[in-house]
C-alpha positions as CSV (number, residue, x, y, z in Angstrom):
1,M,-17.2,16.2,4.4
2,T,-14.9,15.4,7.4
3,Y,-13.9,18.5,9.1
4,L,-10.5,18.4,11.4
5,D,-9.1,21.2,13.7
6,A,-5.6,21.7,11.8
7,P,-4.3,22.5,15.5
8,S,-4.5,18.9,16.8
9,T,-4.6,17.6,13.5
10,A,-1.1,15.2,11.8
11,L,-0.8,13.7,8.3
12,V,1.2,10.3,8.4
13,L,2.4,9.2,5.4
14,I,3.1,5.3,5.6
15,D,6.4,4.4,3.1
16,L,5.9,6.6,-0.1
17,Q,9.9,5.6,-0.8
18,K,11.2,4.9,-3.7
19,G,11.8,0.6,-3.8
20,I,7.7,0.4,-2.0
21,L,6.2,3.0,-5.0
22,A,8.3,0.5,-7.5
23,M,5.6,-2.1,-6.8
24,Q,2.2,-3.1,-8.7
25,T,-0.5,-2.3,-6.0
26,E,-4.2,-2.2,-6.4
27,P,-6.9,-1.4,-6.9
28,H,-4.7,2.1,-6.8
29,D,-2.0,2.5,-8.2
30,A,1.1,3.8,-6.1
31,M,1.6,6.3,-8.1
32,D,-1.8,8.0,-7.6
33,V,-0.8,6.8,-4.1
34,F,1.8,9.1,-3.7
35,V,0.2,12.1,-5.7
36,T,-2.6,11.8,-3.4
37,G,-0.3,11.9,-0.4
38,R,1.7,14.9,-2.3
39,D,-1.1,16.4,-2.1
40,L,-2.7,15.9,1.6
41,A,0.9,17.0,2.3
42,R,1.0,20.4,0.5
43,Q,-3.0,20.7,2.3
44,F,-1.7,20.4,6.0
45,R,1.3,22.4,5.7
46,T,-0.7,25.6,4.5
47,A,-2.8,24.8,7.4
48,G,-0.2,24.8,10.0
49,A,-1.3,21.3,10.6
50,P,2.0,18.6,10.6
51,V,3.4,16.6,8.0
52,V,4.9,13.1,8.7
53,L,6.6,10.9,6.3
54,V,7.3,7.4,7.7
55,N,9.7,5.0,5.9
56,V,10.7,1.4,6.6
57,A,14.7,0.6,6.2
58,W,16.8,-2.1,7.5
59,A,20.4,-2.7,7.9
60,D,22.4,-3.8,4.5
61,D,22.6,-7.6,6.8
62,F,18.8,-7.0,7.9
63,A,20.0,-7.9,11.7
64,D,17.7,-4.9,12.5
65,M,14.4,-6.8,10.8
66,P,11.7,-8.4,12.5
67,T,12.7,-12.4,13.4
68,G,10.0,-14.2,14.9
69,L,9.1,-17.3,13.6
70,T,7.0,-17.3,10.4
71,D,4.8,-19.1,7.6
72,R,5.4,-16.7,5.8
73,P,8.8,-14.8,6.2
74,S,9.6,-11.3,4.8
75,Q,12.1,-12.3,1.0
76,R,15.7,-11.2,2.3
77,P,17.1,-10.0,-0.6
78,E,21.2,-11.3,-0.8
79,G,23.6,-8.5,-0.2
80,G,20.4,-5.8,1.3
81,L,18.4,-3.8,-0.5
82,P,18.8,-1.4,-3.4
83,A,20.3,1.4,-2.1
84,E,18.1,4.2,-2.7
85,W,15.4,1.8,-1.9
86,S,14.1,3.4,1.7
87,E,14.4,6.9,0.1
88,L,11.1,9.4,0.4
89,A,10.0,9.8,-3.4
90,E,11.2,12.8,-5.0
91,G,9.0,15.9,-4.4
92,L,7.5,14.7,-1.7
93,E,9.3,16.0,1.7
94,E,10.0,19.9,2.7
95,P,11.6,21.1,5.6
96,G,9.6,21.0,8.8
97,D,8.1,17.9,7.9
98,L,8.8,15.2,10.6
99,L,10.8,12.4,9.7
100,I,10.2,9.1,11.3
101,T,12.2,5.6,10.1
102,K,10.6,2.5,11.2
103,H,12.2,-1.1,11.4
104,Q,9.1,-3.2,11.1
105,W,5.2,-2.9,9.9
106,G,3.8,0.3,12.2
107,A,5.3,3.0,12.4
108,F,5.1,3.5,16.8
109,T,6.9,0.6,17.7
110,G,10.6,1.4,17.9
111,T,10.3,4.6,16.8
112,E,9.5,8.6,18.3
113,L,6.2,8.7,16.4
114,D,3.8,9.1,20.0
115,L,6.0,11.7,21.6
116,Q,6.3,14.1,18.6
117,L,2.9,13.3,18.1
118,R,2.0,14.3,21.5
119,R,4.2,17.4,22.2
120,R,2.3,18.5,19.3
121,G,-0.7,18.8,21.1
122,I,-2.1,15.9,18.3
123,R,-5.0,14.1,19.0
124,T,-6.5,12.8,15.3
125,I,-3.7,11.5,12.8
126,V,-4.9,11.0,9.0
127,L,-2.7,7.9,7.7
128,A,-2.2,7.1,4.3
129,G,-0.1,4.9,2.7
130,I,1.7,1.6,1.5
131,A,0.4,-1.5,2.1
132,T,-3.3,-0.7,4.1
133,N,-2.9,-4.4,5.2
134,F,0.9,-3.9,6.3
135,G,1.8,-0.1,7.3
136,V,-1.0,1.6,7.3
137,E,-3.4,-1.5,9.2
138,S,-0.9,-1.7,12.1
139,T,0.2,2.3,12.3
140,A,-3.7,2.7,12.5
141,R,-4.4,0.0,14.9
142,H,-1.2,1.1,17.5
143,A,-3.4,5.0,17.4
144,W,-6.4,4.1,18.2
145,E,-5.1,2.0,20.9
146,L,-2.7,4.8,22.1
147,G,-5.9,6.9,22.2
148,Y,-6.2,8.7,19.2
149,N,-8.7,9.5,16.5
150,V,-7.3,8.1,13.4
151,V,-8.9,9.3,9.7
152,I,-8.1,7.0,6.9
153,V,-7.2,8.3,3.9
154,E,-9.2,5.4,0.8
155,D,-7.9,6.6,-1.8
156,G,-4.3,7.7,-0.5
157,C,-3.9,4.2,0.5
158,T,-3.1,0.7,-2.2
159,S,-1.9,-2.8,-1.4
160,S,-1.0,-6.0,-3.6
161,N,-3.7,-6.9,-4.0
162,A,-7.5,-5.2,-4.0
163,E,-9.3,-8.3,-2.1
164,L,-6.9,-7.6,0.5
165,H,-7.5,-3.6,0.7
166,T,-10.9,-4.1,0.5
167,M,-10.9,-6.6,3.2
168,V,-9.3,-4.0,5.9
169,I,-11.2,-0.8,4.7
170,E,-14.4,-2.2,5.0
171,H,-14.2,-4.8,7.8
172,V,-11.4,-3.7,9.8
173,F,-11.3,0.5,9.8
174,P,-14.5,1.2,10.2
175,R,-14.3,-0.4,13.8
176,I,-11.5,2.4,14.7
177,A,-11.2,5.1,12.5
178,R,-13.4,7.0,10.1
179,V,-12.9,6.0,6.2
180,T,-12.8,8.5,3.8
181,R,-11.2,10.2,0.8
182,A,-8.8,12.9,-0.1
183,E,-11.2,15.3,-1.1
184,E,-13.4,14.6,1.7
185,I,-10.7,15.7,3.9
186,K,-11.2,20.3,5.2
187,L,-9.3,21.6,7.8
188,V,-10.0,23.8,9.3
């Protein structure tokens, strides 16, 4: 079991939004990850622990998307993304949840996530979402660098392919976090 202090722990769910949940994912199906995140959110709310819902969004012309030179730049659909692409999945958000919109992979840079967590006395964050090796990993690395204790929910994360997910779960996260499964998390 992974016992966590409810008053100083927050759940941070990454990119459980309509456009991303529609993608093919491995090793866990995106909708299974959504259900795991939704159920964890209920557990955290019941315990009085904060739930943070993070989505990613960009302007129609992608003017607010990172622009650094890369070998494989992100695809930018002509005319922007579909209207509902960045909307959180139905049934996820409840009153009192903290909502953070990011414009890059990680949830800390350029947002008020750190401020909101610190003002609430949060020392530990439980992370889940899509994709393991993009948004979740970027957020976990930054959280660790900021001094947070990080817990990764393995069955609450997934990626575009199983190999990428497994590599991060087995080789990156154990160096910066504790890795567990949803059923192992107990708030006290």
